C-alpha positions in Angstrom: -22.3 -20.3 18.5 -21.5 -23.7 17.0 -24.0 -26.0 15.2 -23.9 -28.4 18.1 -25.0 -25.6 20.4 -27.9 -24.7 18.1 -29.0 -28.4 18.0 -28.8 -28.7 21.8 -30.8 -25.6 22.4 -33.4 -26.6 19.8 -33.6 -30.1 21.3 -33.9 -28.6 24.8 -36.8 -26.4 23.6 -38.5 -29.6 22.3 -38.0 -31.3 25.6 -39.4 -28.3 27.5 -42.5 -28.3 25.2 -42.9 -32.0 25.8 -42.6 -31.5 29.6 -45.2 -28.7 29.4 -47.7 -31.1 27.6 -47.2 -33.6 30.5 -47.8 -30.8 33.0 -51.0 -29.8 31.2 -52.3 -33.4 31.6 -51.3 -33.4 35.3 -53.1 -30.1 36.1 -56.2 -30.6 34.0 -58.2 -31.5 37.2 -56.8 -28.7 39.2 -54.5 -30.7 41.5 -51.2 -32.5 41.2 -51.3 -35.8 43.1 -48.3 -37.5 44.7 -48.1 -40.0 41.8 -48.3 -37.2 39.2 -45.6 -35.2 41.2 -43.3 -38.2 41.2 -43.7 -38.8 37.5 -43.2 -35.1 36.8 -40.0 -35.1 38.8 -38.6 -38.2 37.0 -39.6 -36.8 33.6 -38.0 -33.4 34.3 -34.8 -35.2 35.3 -34.8 -37.4 32.2 -35.4 -34.3 30.0 -32.7 -32.2 31.7 -35.3 -29.6 32.8 -33.6 -27.3 35.4 -35.3 -26.4 38.7 -35.9 -22.8 37.3 -37.4 -24.2 34.1 -39.5 -26.7 36.0 -41.1 -23.9 38.2 -41.7 -21.7 35.1 -43.4 -24.5 33.2 -45.5 -25.5 36.2 -46.7 -21.9 36.5 -47.4 -21.3 32.8 -47.3 -24.6 30.7 -49.3 -22.9 27.9 -46.3 -20.7 27.1 -44.3 -23.8 25.9 -45.4 -25.1 22.5 -45.2 -28.8 21.7 -42.5 -29.1 19.0 -42.8 -32.7 17.7 -39.6 -34.6 17.3 -38.4 -35.6 13.8 -38.3 -39.3 14.7 -41.5 -41.4 14.7 -40.2 -43.5 17.5 -39.5 -40.4 19.6 -43.1 -39.2 18.9 -44.4 -42.6 20.2 -42.2 -42.3 23.3 -43.6 -38.9 24.0 -47.1 -40.3 23.6 -46.2 -43.0 26.1 -45.0 -40.5 28.7 -48.1 -38.4 28.3 -50.3 -41.5 28.6 -48.4 -42.6 31.7 -49.2 -39.2 33.3 -52.9 -39.8 32.7 -52.7 -42.9 35.0 -50.3 -41.4 37.6 -53.3 -40.5 39.8 -55.1 -43.8 39.4 -58.0 -42.6 37.2 -58.7 -41.2 33.7 -60.4 -37.9 33.4 -62.3 -36.9 30.2 -60.3 -33.7 29.9 -57.1 -35.7 30.1 -58.2 -37.9 27.2 -59.0 -34.8 25.2 -55.5 -33.5 25.9 -54.0 -36.9 25.0 -55.8 -36.7 21.6 -54.5 -33.2 21.0 -51.0 -34.3 21.9 -51.3 -37.2 19.4 -52.3 -34.7 16.7 -49.3 -32.4 17.6 -47.1 -35.5 17.4 -48.2 -36.0 13.8 -50.6 -38.9 14.2 -53.0 -38.7 11.3 -56.4 -37.2 12.2 -58.3 -40.3 11.1 -56.2 -42.5 13.5 -56.1 -40.2 16.5 -59.0 -41.7 18.4 -57.9 -45.2 17.7 -54.3 -44.5 18.7 -55.2 -42.6 21.9 -57.6 -45.5 22.9 -54.9 -48.0 22.3 -52.3 -45.9 24.2 -54.6 -45.8 27.2 -55.3 -49.5 27.0 -51.5 -50.3 26.8 -50.5 -48.2 29.7 -53.5 -49.3 31.8 -52.2 -52.9 31.3 -48.6 -51.9 32.3 -47.0 -52.4 28.8 -43.4 -51.2 28.6 -42.2 -48.7 26.0 -41.1 -51.4 23.6 -44.5 -53.1 23.6 -46.2 -49.8 23.5 -44.2 -48.7 20.5 -44.9 -51.9 18.5 -48.6 -51.8 19.3 -49.0 -48.1 18.4 -47.1 -48.6 15.1 -49.5 -51.5 14.3 -52.6 -49.4 15.2 -51.3 -46.4 13.3 -50.3 -48.3 10.2 -51.4 -46.5 7.1 
């Protein structure tokens, strides 16, 4: 096995863990709405999640740990995707916000900034900010 194969498989495991965290947000209320399903389908395609992996993750998302990316910008992009899932069904659930905060911690957001960053993430997505604006605003809020 070459180094590039190892990197690819490690990167793919990261993507599967990220997809599982998005699934957890989608199923926290016990149902997956049409909007959530569409976002899951798009995200799975973007992350190169196979149909078999997709089904396995949907069945048992807790089996896939969130492995944070090395890049800060990638971490913010993951936070963006998870936050978008919260709004896919048109409302924010308390349990979804709790999962968002846990995801932010897993993505290496400092504990003393987690609530502030999560609140800002929700505000930004609620106001239809794109990824670039979201990234800039989160970096500003999370400045240490």
